[in-house]
Every structure is written in C-alpha cells, then in structure tokens.
N, C-alpha and C positions, 0 to 999 in steps of 0.2 A: 196492755193490761186490761183486765176486766174490771168494770166499775159497777157498783150497786147503790141503789137509793131505796131506803125504806122510810116511807112517810108516816109520821106519828100524829101530826096535827097540821092544819092549814092546807094550802095547795101549793105544790111545786110545779111551776110551768116549765116544761121541757121541750126541746127540739131534738128529736132523735132521728138521725139520717134523713133530715129534711121534713119529717112529719111532726106536727105538734102533739104533745102529750100533756094532759093535766093529771098529775098524780095527787091523790088525796089520802086521808088517813087509812091505813091498812094496805095501801098499794106498795108494790115492790117492783122496781124497774132495774133490769140487768142490761148493761151496755157491754157488748162483746168488744174485744180488742179491734181497734181500727175504725170503729163506727163514730162518725162525727156527731157531736152532741153539745148541748148547752143547757143550763138550768137557771131559773130565777124565781124569786118570790114576787109575784105580781098582785098578791092579796093585800088587804088592809091590815092584817095581823101577821104575827110571826108564822113561818113555816118551820116546823120542827121535824128533822129527819136524820137518819143515820146514813152516813156516806162511807162506803168502803171501796178499796181497790186492792187487787191481787195480781201479781206480787207488788209489794209496796214500792220497790225501786227508788229508795231515797227521796220520798215525798215529804219529809219533815218540814221543809220551808213552805209547802202548800198549806199544811194545817196551821202553821203559825200565822199565815195571812188571814185565815178565817177568824182568829181570835183578836185580831186588831193590831 
C-alpha cells in the first residue's frame, strides 16, 4: 500500500529505504508500496501529522493502537 505523511507541526524523524528524513511543518512524504520505512517523534514537543494509507486493507486495529 502507499503511505503518506503530512506534517502540521513539530518534526517527524523518518527512515525511508535506509535514508534519514526529517519532515517538518508543511512537508509531505509519500512512501510507495514495498519501501521499508519507520517514523518517530524525536523532538521535545508533539509532532502533529496526518497519516494516510491507500488502500486501507483492514487497518482499523492500527489506528486504535495510536489512540491508546
């Protein structure tokens, strides 16, 4: 599936296909299917971002984990 990250505030530290990426406010990162990646908030404050994936493929349990 394709995954997207749109950062609204803070910094989202990412590893995309072995390369480090720091995404900040206004940045949009598209991860094509099959590309190995990870993301984390390494800043002192919150990182606010919109995360999407297409097609959804029954990812309801993934979003529940984010809410705690």
